[in-house]
C-alpha positions in Angstrom: 32.9 -94.3 -15.6 29.1 -94.4 -14.7 26.5 -95.6 -16.8 22.7 -95.2 -17.0 20.7 -98.4 -17.2 16.7 -99.1 -15.6 17.1 -95.6 -14.2 20.1 -95.8 -12.0 23.5 -94.9 -12.2 25.9 -98.2 -11.6 29.4 -99.0 -12.3 30.1 -100.4 -16.1 28.9 -104.0 -16.1 29.8 -106.4 -19.1 27.8 -106.6 -21.9 24.2 -107.7 -20.7 23.1 -111.6 -22.0 19.3 -112.1 -23.2 17.2 -113.7 -20.6 15.7 -117.1 -21.5 12.6 -117.0 -23.8 9.6 -115.1 -22.2 5.8 -115.7 -21.8 4.0 -115.1 -24.9 1.7 -113.1 -22.6 4.4 -110.3 -22.5 5.1 -107.8 -25.3 8.9 -107.2 -26.2 9.7 -103.7 -26.7 13.0 -102.9 -28.3 14.3 -99.3 -27.5 16.6 -98.6 -30.5 19.9 -96.4 -29.7 22.7 -95.0 -31.5 25.9 -92.3 -30.6 24.4 -89.0 -29.6 20.7 -89.9 -29.0 18.8 -88.0 -27.0 18.6 -89.9 -23.6 15.5 -88.7 -22.7 14.1 -90.0 -26.0 14.9 -93.6 -24.6 14.4 -93.2 -21.1 11.1 -91.3 -21.1 9.6 -94.6 -22.9 11.4 -97.1 -20.7 9.9 -95.5 -17.7 6.9 -95.2 -19.0 6.7 -98.9 -19.7 8.1 -99.7 -16.1 5.1 -97.5 -14.5 2.8 -99.8 -16.4 4.3 -102.9 -14.8 4.1 -101.0 -11.1 0.3 -101.1 -11.6 -1.1 -103.0 -8.4 -1.5 -106.5 -8.6 -0.6 -106.5 -12.3 1.1 -109.6 -14.5 4.3 -108.5 -16.2 3.3 -106.7 -19.6 6.6 -106.0 -21.3 9.8 -107.0 -21.7 12.0 -104.0 -22.5 15.8 -104.2 -24.5 17.8 -101.4 -25.1 19.4 -102.3 -28.0 22.0 -101.2 -30.7 23.7 -102.2 -33.8 27.0 -102.6 -32.2 25.9 -103.3 -28.6 27.6 -102.6 -25.9 27.8 -98.9 -24.4 26.4 -96.2 -26.4 27.2 -92.4 -25.4 24.0 -90.3 -25.3 23.8 -87.1 -26.1 24.3 -86.0 -22.8 27.6 -87.6 -22.2 26.0 -90.5 -19.8 26.7 -94.1 -21.7 23.9 -96.6 -22.1 24.5 -100.3 -22.1 22.6 -102.0 -25.3 22.2 -105.7 -26.6 23.3 -106.3 -30.0 20.3 -106.1 -32.7 22.2 -108.9 -34.1 21.6 -111.2 -31.0 17.7 -110.6 -31.1 17.0 -111.0 -34.7 15.5 -114.6 -34.2 13.4 -113.3 -31.2 9.3 -111.8 -31.9 9.6 -108.2 -31.4 6.4 -106.4 -31.1 7.4 -102.9 -31.1 10.4 -100.8 -32.4 11.0 -97.5 -30.3 13.7 -95.3 -31.9 14.8 -92.3 -30.7 16.5 -89.2 -32.1 19.4 -86.6 -31.9 21.3 -84.2 -34.0 24.9 -83.1 -34.4 26.0 -79.9 -35.5 22.8 -78.4 -36.3 21.4 -81.5 -38.3 19.4 -84.5 -37.1 21.6 -87.7 -36.9 20.8 -90.1 -39.3 23.1 -93.3 -39.0 23.1 -94.9 -42.9 23.7 -98.4 -41.3 20.5 -98.2 -38.8 18.6 -96.7 -41.7 19.1 -100.1 -43.5 18.8 -101.8 -40.7 15.2 -101.0 -40.0 14.2 -100.7 -44.1 14.8 -104.1 -44.0 13.7 -105.3 -40.3 10.7 -103.2 -39.5 7.8 -105.4 -41.1 8.7 -108.6 -38.7 7.8 -106.4 -35.7 3.9 -105.4 -35.0 4.3 -101.8 -34.8 7.3 -98.8 -35.1 7.8 -95.4 -33.8 10.1 -92.8 -33.5 10.4 -89.9 -30.8 11.6 -86.7 -31.7 14.3 -86.5 -34.6 14.0 -90.5 -34.9 11.4 -89.5 -37.7 14.3 -88.4 -40.0 15.7 -92.1 -40.0 12.1 -93.4 -40.5 11.8 -91.2 -43.3 15.4 -92.4 -44.8 14.3 -96.0 -44.7 11.4 -95.4 -46.4 8.6 -95.9 -43.8 6.9 -92.6 -43.8 6.3 -92.3 -47.4 2.7 -91.1 -48.2 2.0 -91.2 -44.4 1.4 -88.9 -41.6 3.8 -88.2 -39.5 5.8 -85.1 -36.9 8.6 -84.6 -35.2 10.2 -81.8 -33.2 8.8 -78.5 -34.3 12.2 -77.1 -34.9 12.7 -79.9 -37.6 9.2 -80.0 -39.1 10.2 -78.3 -42.1 13.4 -79.3 -42.4 11.6 -83.0 -42.5 9.2 -81.8 -45.0 11.8 -80.3 -47.2 13.7 -83.8 -47.4 10.8 -85.9 -47.9 8.2 -84.0 -49.6 6.3 -87.5 -49.9 5.7 -87.3 -46.0 2.7 -85.7 -44.7 4.2 -83.7 -42.0 1.9 -82.4 -39.0 4.3 -80.1 -37.2 1.4 -79.4 -34.4 0.8 -82.6 -33.2 2.3 -84.4 -29.9 2.3 -87.7 -31.7 0.7 -89.7 -34.5 -0.3 -93.0 -35.3 -0.4 -94.0 -39.4 -1.0 -97.6 -39.5 1.6 -99.5 -37.9 4.2 -96.2 -37.8 4.3 -94.0 -34.8 6.0 -90.7 -35.0 5.9 -88.3 -31.8 7.1 -84.5 -31.7 10.2 -83.7 -29.3 11.6 -85.3 -26.3 8.5 -85.6 -23.5 6.6 -86.4 -26.3 7.9 -89.9 -26.1 5.9 -90.5 -23.0 2.5 -89.5 -24.4 3.6 -91.7 -27.5 4.2 -94.5 -25.2 1.5 -94.1 -22.9 -1.0 -94.2 -26.0 0.9 -97.7 -27.0 -0.1 -98.8 -23.3 -3.5 -97.9 -23.9 -3.7 -99.5 -27.3 -2.1 -102.8 -25.6 -4.1 -102.7 -22.0 -6.8 -100.4 -22.0 -7.5 -96.7 -20.9 -7.4 -97.2 -17.2 -4.0 -99.2 -17.3 -2.2 -96.2 -19.2 -3.8 -93.5 -17.0 -2.6 -95.3 -14.0 0.8 -95.1 -15.1 0.6 -91.6 -16.3 -0.2 -91.2 -12.7 3.0 -92.8 -11.7 5.0 -90.8 -13.8 3.4 -87.8 -12.0 2.2 -86.7 -15.5 -1.0 -84.2 -15.1 -2.6 -86.1 -17.7 -2.5 -88.4 -20.5 -2.5 -85.9 -23.9 -3.9 -87.0 -26.8 -1.9 -87.0 -30.0 -3.8 -84.2 -31.7 -2.9 -81.5 -29.0 -0.8 -78.9 -29.6 3.4 -79.3 -29.4 3.0 -76.0 -26.9 0.2 -73.9 -25.8 -1.3 -71.0 -27.8 0.3 -68.5 -25.7 3.8 -69.8 -25.5 4.0 -70.1 -29.3 3.0 -66.1 -29.4 5.3 -64.9 -26.9 8.3 -67.1 -28.1 8.4 -64.5 -31.2 12.1 -63.0 -31.0 11.0 -59.5 -31.3 7.6 -60.0 -28.5 5.5 -58.7 -31.0 1.7 -58.1 -30.5 2.2 -59.6 -27.0 0.2 -57.0 -25.3 -2.8 -57.4 -28.1 -2.6 -61.3 -27.3 -2.6 -60.8 -23.3 -6.1 -58.6 -24.1 -7.0 -61.4 -26.6 -7.1 -63.7 -23.3 -9.1 -61.3 -21.0 -11.4 -60.9 -23.6 -12.6 -63.5 -25.2 -16.4 -63.1 -25.6 -15.8 -59.5 -27.3 -15.8 -58.9 -31.0 -12.6 -60.1 -31.8 -12.8 -59.6 -35.9 -9.7 -57.9 -37.8 -11.3 -54.5 -37.4 -11.4 -54.9 -33.6 -8.0 -56.0 -33.3 -6.6 -53.3 -35.3 -8.2 -50.4 -33.6 -6.8 -52.3 -30.1 -3.6 -52.6 -31.9 -3.6 -48.5 -33.0 -3.3 -49.6 -36.7 -5.2 -49.7 -39.7 -6.8 -52.9 -40.8 -4.5 -53.2 -43.8 -1.2 -52.5 -42.0 -2.1 -54.5 -39.1 -3.2 -57.9 -40.9 0.1 -57.7 -43.4 2.3 -57.0 -40.3 0.8 -59.3 -38.2 1.1 -61.9 -40.5 4.6 -61.1 -41.6 5.7 -61.0 -37.8 3.6 -63.9 -36.4 3.3 -66.5 -39.5 -0.4 -66.6 -39.5 -3.9 -64.9 -39.4 -5.0 -62.4 -36.6 -8.6 -65.2 -36.9 -6.3 -68.1 -36.4 -4.7 -66.6 -33.2 -8.2 -65.4 -32.1 -9.1 -69.3 -32.6 -6.3 -71.2 -31.1 -6.4 -69.0 -28.0 -9.9 -69.6 -27.6 -9.6 -73.3 -28.1 -7.1 -73.5 -25.7 -9.5 -71.5 -23.0 -12.1 -73.9 -23.9 -9.6 -76.9 -23.5 -9.3 -75.6 -20.0 -12.9 -75.5 -19.0 -13.5 -78.7 -20.0 -10.7 -80.0 -17.8 -11.3 -78.4 -14.7 -15.0 -77.8 -14.5 -18.6 -79.7 -14.9 -20.4 -77.2 -16.7 -22.8 -77.4 -19.7 -21.1 -77.4 -23.4 -23.4 -74.5 -24.0 -21.2 -72.4 -21.7 -18.1 -73.7 -22.2 -18.5 -72.3 -25.7 -20.2 -69.1 -24.1 -17.5 -68.4 -21.9 -14.3 -69.3 -24.3 -15.9 -67.3 -27.1 -17.4 -69.8 -29.6 -20.6 -68.2 -28.9 -22.5 -71.6 -29.3 -22.1 -75.4 -29.1 -22.0 -76.1 -32.7 -18.6 -73.8 -33.2 -17.0 -75.3 -30.6 -17.4 -78.5 -31.5 -16.3 -77.6 -35.1 -13.0 -76.5 -34.0 -12.5 -79.6 -31.8 -13.3 -81.8 -34.5 -11.1 -80.1 -37.1 -8.3 -79.3 -34.6 -8.3 -83.1 -32.4 -10.9 -85.2 -34.4 -12.8 -85.3 -30.8 -16.0 -83.7 -29.5 -15.7 -81.3 -26.4 -17.6 -84.4 -24.8 -15.4 -86.9 -26.0 -12.6 -84.5 -24.5 -13.8 -84.1 -20.9 -14.4 -87.4 -20.7 -10.6 -88.7 -21.4 -9.0 -85.6 -19.6 -11.9 -83.9 -17.2 -10.9 -83.5 -13.4 -13.1 -86.6 -12.9 -10.5 -88.9 -14.7 -7.9 -87.0 -12.5 -9.9 -87.7 -9.3 -10.4 -91.3 -9.5 
């Protein structure tokens, strides 16, 4: 049987042995695995860290260790085994960061009790700890998310909040840092989280270079939504109001108050407002803002035009309204967003 290790398939080797102590300038990153873990939850961050190492004339920045409680081969959710180091073999070593993948079985997140116990007793010996996807359930079970902001895959967000009411779950975020605890949304958001860790460690340019090597379109901020506004609305099972949403996207500068939307939908204001909330899950005004916000992001990313013009083209009217929405949604000003994600960044 083949195994996945460092991005290649190979014959199954014996359990690995740890290398000799490393230079103090390197940061030791431990990726925790367990039976049923999502492979991409671990391999995505691993490849992001490796992309950081591939930057030109750069010293080796990270030592990465794939570890588990038992050591040896761990079977992932996709059926591909990975070889891991036993956690007890590295407990005497300084660990900078612990990254924990997620997994699910029979419609529920996997929360191994022995791993929860290990994390609860050991986490404070690392500088920071992060989870990808449903790994947030393990951190929550260990008590690490109490009274903290956190996120997970949108599919699991309501369950995480219900099972751990003292966690401030933010279901729309790609990733969140709250002190030394980091959490991310599903699967590929683990790459976004890892790029943010790289930026924290070595700066924006190193993180952007790693993103380029991964052929990531751009390094996304943690506050960006897990999926786009149109995709979110299109995903409704019955396709409710899809024509209206398309009309909104094509008429961003029009009067999009609820009265006008009701006319476009061919309904009374009262019926439209009630049915819309029932089927979509939030008010028409929130939909309009989301679609306008996404349009503004696209303009800031692709065009070097004044912010006043961005606000007008996206339907926000003036620059102050644009700024207010960006601060509320991303904790960034439109100018800061353009600096981080604009076309000039991708062209450098």
